[in-house]
N, C-alpha and C positions, 0 to 999 in steps of 0.2 A: 219349331224343332229343326235343328241342324244335325244331320247324321251322315257319317261316312260308312260306306259299304265296301268291304274289301273283295278283291278278286272277282268282280263282276265278269271280267274277261280274263282268261288265262294268259300266261306269257306267250304261248304259241298263237293265240288269237290276236293279241296285241301286235305281234310281229307280222302277222298276215295283214292286219289293218294298215300298218305302217307301210308295207310294201305297196299297197294300193294308193295310200294317201301321199306318199313321197313322190309319186309320179302323176298325181292328179292336177287338174287345171283349177287353180284358185282364182277368185275374183275379189275385187275390193269389197270389204264387208259393209261399207257405207251404202251400197246399192239397196240393202234391205233395212236400212235404219230410218227411223222416223225423223221428223224435222229437228227435234231437240237432240236426238242421239247422234245424228250425222256429224255434229261438231265435236263429239267426244269419243267417237269410235274409230280406232285405227287398227284394223286387223284384216285378215283374209278369210273368205268362206268358200265352201263348195256351193255352186249354184243349185237352187232348188230343182229337183228333177234330174240331177246329174246321175248317170248310170252307177258310178262308184258310190255316191252318197246314198242312193236308194238301196243298193245291195247291202252295204254295211249297216244302214239303218234298220233294215229288216232283220239282220243278224242280231242286233242289239235288242230289238223288240221280242224276238223269239226267246232270247236268253232271259229277259226280264219277266216274260210270261210265266216262267216256272221258278222264279227266284223268290224264296219265301220271305227273306228280310225286306226286299224291295216292296213286295205286296203288302207286308205288314205295316211298313212305314208310310207308303203312299196311298194305299187303298185305291188303286187306279180305276177310273171309269173310262177315261179316254187319254191317249198319249199322243202328243204332237210328234210327227215323224222326226226322228233325230237328224240334227244338222251338224256340220263339222266346221271348225274354225282353226286358224293358225295365227299366232302372234310371233313376230320376229322383227328385228331391226328397230327396236324402240316402240313396237306396237303396244297399244293399251286400250282400255275401255273405261272412261270416266264413270263417276258415280251415277247410277240410274236405277229405276224400278221397272221391271218387265211389264209390258202391256197386260191389262187385265183380261182382254179377249183377243184371240188370234184366230184368223181364218186359216183352215188347213188347205194348203195349195192343191188345186185340182179337184176340190170337193165343195159342197155347199155346207160343210160343217164348220161351226164356230166353237172354239174350245175356250173355256174359262181356265186361266192359269192359276192353280192353287199351289203347286209344288214345282220348283225349278230344279233341274238336274244338270250336273257337269260330270262327264266320264272322261278321266284323264287318259291320254294316249301317248304321252311322253314322260320319261322318268324325270324326277326332280333335278337330278344332276346334269341333265341334257341342256338346261337353260337356267339363266339367272333372271330374277324377277318373275313376273307372271303369276303372282299370288292372287287367288280369288279372295277378296276381302268382303265380308258380309257383316252388315251392321245389325245388331240385335239388342234385346233389352239389357244385356250385360256387356255391351261395348262391341268393338270390332273383332271378328274372328277371321284369321288368315288361314286359307286352305291351299295346300299344294301337295297333292297325293301321288302315290306311286301309279305307274301306268297300269290300267285295268281296274283301278279303284274309282268309285263314284261318290259324289256328295249330293245330298238332297237338302233343300232349304226352302223356306216359305217364299213364294213369288212376290209377296208384299215387301220383302226386304230390300233396302237400299244396298247396292253392291257394286263392285268395280273390279277390274283386272289391272294390276300394276304393270308398268312398262317392262317389256322383255328386252334386256340389254345384251344377252348372249344366247345363241342357239335359237330354238323354236319351241314354242308351247303349242301342242296339238291336242285337240279335245273334241268330243262330241257334246252337244248340249240340246236340251229339249225340255218340254213342260208337260205336266200332268194335271188333268182335271180329276180331282179326287171325289170319291163317293161321299167323303166327309169334308165339307168346305172349310170348316173352322180349324185352324192350326192347333189351338189348344186342345180341342177334342181329339184330333188325330194323335197328338202327343200322348194323351192319356190312354188311348186305345193301343198305341204301339207299346207303351211300357207294360200295360196289362197283358198283351199278347206275348211279349217276350218272357214275362214271368210265367205264364201258363206253359209256354213251350219248354222253359227250363225245368219246371216241376214235372212235366210229362216225360222229359228225357231222363229224369232221375228215377223213373219206374214207378210213379205214383198216379198212373192214369185213372185208377178207380177210387182215388181218395175223394171223400165227400166234399172237402174244402176246395179241391181242385175243380170238381164238377160245378160247384157253386160259382167259383171265379169264372169259369167258362160261360156259364149262363149269364153272369153280369156283363161279360164282354159282348156277347151277342145281343143282349137286350139294349145295351148302350149303342151298339152299332145300328140296331133297328131305329133307335130314337134319333140318331144324328145323321143317318144316311139321307143324301139328297139324290133321288133316282133321276 
């Protein structure tokens, strides 16, 4: 499932983020790349543990902790601390698949990557290129969202960032270990939950069919959850 979530951060929040990031100390993104990725990764990143990155990452996590659509789509169990990158001057990232397991810096926690997330922090008109291209069963989907919007997609997907030929593409990226590992099951649960929320908003909270659908949702969640 590939889903775009609008306005995760408000315009004011994006501007605050950019004020910090525009004056941050960036390092070569290849320092955190594996052997294969080092040859195809050309970007800048904030160092793990940087004061700016940690502070902004905590803000993102607090926001997502009460964001109903994110919770519905990702069913998060653990979230890798958000990281930040910048593509400019022809920077790009060739086709790759994210590592299945990632050690959380400074902890003894290893996280399984089920869902990948990119939170855009630059407006599309600020830069040329920089599309996030994700390969799926229906071909390649190209994603370039407004600042403050976020895309979620399966971490099993082959994906790339096309060269940025003008301006700078700035984003936060991170991974989620979901309570439901299987992407197909998560997709069904998300669609079902969105339908339930839509019917509830229409004032049918006591409708027997709606109650039955809610029961189906929770019983499927019980069946598919990996604690």
